[in-house]
C-alpha positions as a printed Julia matrix, in Angstrom:
118×3 Matrix{Float64}:
  10.95   -9.02    7.66
  11.59   -6.62    4.82
   9.01   -4.64    2.87
  10.48   -2.59    0.03
   8.08   -0.11   -1.56
   8.72    1.42   -4.97
   6.94    3.06   -7.87
   6.31    6.53   -6.52
   6.97    9.68   -8.5
   5.5    12.83   -9.96
   2.27   12.49  -11.9
  -0.27   14.95  -13.23
  -3.82   15.05  -11.89
  -5.89   12.37  -13.56
  -2.85   10.19  -14.14
  -1.98    6.73  -12.87
   0.8     5.05  -10.92
   1.37    1.52   -9.7
   3.16    1.05   -6.42
   4.93   -2.21   -5.63
   5.96   -3.72   -2.32
   8.52   -6.52   -2.38
   8.23   -8.71    0.7
  10.77  -11.08    2.2
  11.43  -12.83    5.48
   7.83  -13.76    6.25
   5.3   -16.47    5.42
   3.73  -14.45    2.63
   0.57  -16.51    2.13
  -0.23  -16.36    5.85
   0.1   -12.57    6.01
  -2.26   -9.69    5.34
  -0.95   -6.5     3.81
  -1.87   -2.87    3.59
  -0.96    0.41    1.99
  -0.99    3.51    4.15
  -0.07    7.1     3.42
   1.09   10.15    5.3
   0.97   13.66    3.93
   2.98   16.5     5.52
   1.28   17.67    8.69
  -1.24   14.83    8.6
  -1.56   11.6    10.49
  -0.9     8.29    8.79
  -4.06    6.88    7.24
  -5.1     3.54    5.83
  -5.47    3.49    2.06
  -6.18   -0.17    1.3
  -5.77   -3.59    2.85
  -5.88   -7.15    1.53
  -6.29  -10.31    3.57
  -4.84  -13.75    3.04
  -8.1   -14.65    1.33
  -7.81  -11.59   -0.95
 -10.63   -9.7     0.73
 -10.0    -5.99    0.26
 -10.9    -2.82    2.12
 -10.44    0.78    0.97
 -10.57    4.23    2.42
 -13.64    6.06    1.16
 -11.43    8.67   -0.48
  -9.83    6.13   -2.84
 -12.7     3.71   -3.56
 -13.24    3.12   -7.28
  -9.86    4.72   -8.05
  -7.31    2.5    -6.28
  -6.91   -1.28   -6.39
  -4.79   -3.37   -4.04
  -3.61   -6.81   -5.13
  -1.17   -9.5    -4.11
   0.95  -11.99   -6.04
   1.61  -14.96   -3.76
   4.0   -16.51   -6.28
   6.26  -13.44   -6.36
   5.78  -12.21   -2.76
   4.6    -8.86   -4.09
   1.84   -6.46   -3.12
   0.63   -3.78   -5.5
  -1.42   -0.61   -5.38
  -2.81    0.52   -8.71
  -3.77    4.18   -8.44
  -5.91    5.75  -11.14
  -7.52    9.18  -11.5
  -5.0    10.63   -9.11
  -5.79   13.89   -7.36
  -3.5    16.47   -5.74
  -4.85   15.4    -2.35
  -3.38   11.93   -2.98
   0.09   13.45   -2.58
   1.82   11.66    0.31
   4.45    9.17    1.29
   2.95    5.71    0.74
   4.03    2.84    2.97
   3.29   -0.85    2.85
   2.75   -2.9     5.95
   2.27   -6.52    6.9
   0.07   -8.03    9.59
   0.29  -11.66   10.68
  -1.47  -13.39   13.55
   0.98  -15.63   15.39
  -1.62  -17.28   17.6
  -1.28  -14.79   20.4
  -0.82  -11.37   18.92
  -0.61   -9.47   15.66
   2.89   -9.09   14.26
   3.04   -5.77   12.39
   5.89   -4.64   10.17
   6.4    -1.49    8.12
   8.48   -0.77    5.07
  10.01    2.52    4.08
   7.84    4.86    2.09
   7.7     5.89   -1.53
   6.73    9.46   -2.36
   3.79   10.14   -4.64
   3.35   13.71   -5.84
   0.28   14.67   -7.86
   0.76   18.06   -9.42
   0.48   19.86  -12.72
């Protein structure tokens, strides 16, 4: 399983970025996905998740600003981030979660750095 995140960079407060996660080596339509982030000195936290049925869940801190989506035809997961704040600065990672009938199979990709600063 490979999850390749991209799209991070430097953006000013109030700006937007779209993160992408290219997924391979897994039954994409049978898998849930999530975006997590980790800032220096902080624990990893959930940002947004999306199920196989496209149900979504967001951290309170990003609701109404971030949108997670999936493209089953392209095996891609996206995180649209609007109205970015300095406290959104972190390494963002995508993950996959698939139930194999007995346990959850979890995989992580490498991160992409998002820096929000003027």
